C-alpha positions in Angstrom: 11.7 3.7 -6.9 8.0 2.9 -6.4 6.3 0.1 -8.3 2.7 -0.6 -9.3 1.2 -3.9 -8.3 -2.1 -5.1 -9.9 -4.4 -7.1 -7.7 -7.8 -8.6 -8.1 -10.4 -7.7 -5.6 -14.0 -8.9 -4.9 -16.7 -6.3 -5.3 -17.8 -6.4 -1.6 -14.3 -5.3 -0.6 -13.6 -3.2 -3.7 -16.4 -0.7 -2.9 -14.9 0.1 0.5 -11.4 0.6 -1.0 -12.7 2.8 -3.8 -14.7 4.9 -1.4 -11.6 5.5 0.7 -13.3 4.0 3.8 -10.9 1.0 3.8 -7.4 2.1 4.7 -5.7 -1.2 5.4 -5.2 -4.6 3.6 -3.8 -7.8 5.0 -1.9 -9.6 2.2 0.4 -12.4 1.7 3.9 -10.9 1.6 4.8 -12.4 -1.8 5.4 -9.3 -3.9 8.0 -7.3 -2.1 5.6 -4.5 -1.2 7.3 -1.3 -0.1 6.1 2.0 1.3 5.5 4.3 -1.6 4.4 1.5 -4.0 1.0 1.7 -5.6 -1.7 -1.0 -5.9 -4.2 -1.0 -8.6 -7.2 -3.0 -7.4 -9.3 -4.6 -10.2 -12.9 -5.3 -9.2 -14.3 -8.7 -10.1 -16.4 -11.7 -9.0 -16.6 -15.4 -9.6 -19.0 -16.5 -12.2 -19.4 -20.1 -13.3 -16.0 -20.9 -11.7 -14.0 -18.1 -13.3 -13.0 -14.7 -11.8 -14.4 -12.1 -14.2 -13.3 -8.5 -14.0 -15.8 -5.7 -14.1 -13.4 -3.1 -15.6 -13.5 -0.9 -12.5 -10.2 -0.1 -11.0 -8.9 2.1 -8.1 -5.3 3.1 -7.4 -4.0 3.3 -3.8 -0.6 4.2 -2.3 1.0 2.0 0.4 1.7 4.4 3.3 2.9 2.0 6.0 3.7 -1.7 6.3 3.3 -3.5 9.6 3.6 -7.3 10.3 1.1 -6.6 13.2 1.5 -10.0 14.9 0.3 -11.7 11.8 1.3 -15.3 10.8 4.6 -15.6 9.0 4.3 -14.5 5.4 1.6 -12.0 5.9 1.7 -8.2 6.3 -0.7 -5.4 7.1 -0.6 -2.6 4.4 -1.8 0.9 5.3 -3.3 2.3 2.0 -4.5 5.7 0.8 -6.6 6.2 -2.3 -5.0 8.2 -4.9 -7.5 10.8 -6.1 -6.1 11.4 -9.5 -4.6 8.0 -10.4 
């Protein structure tokens, strides 16, 4: 069964994910990500020492997971924007 993960994302990266140009994300493997899971990225930025959300979100599906010679504890997620999510 797929799950939905909610992650914060800086604006400079968020715009590429939301446009569909960014199709991969290297993350710490601390959430039990699985192929078929969804990630809701929440756009935000630091302001006066606090991460403030803009209210913009984008939903993507994890299509492939690869450790890709990354340091232990990290994985490379292949992602695809969900058009009607």
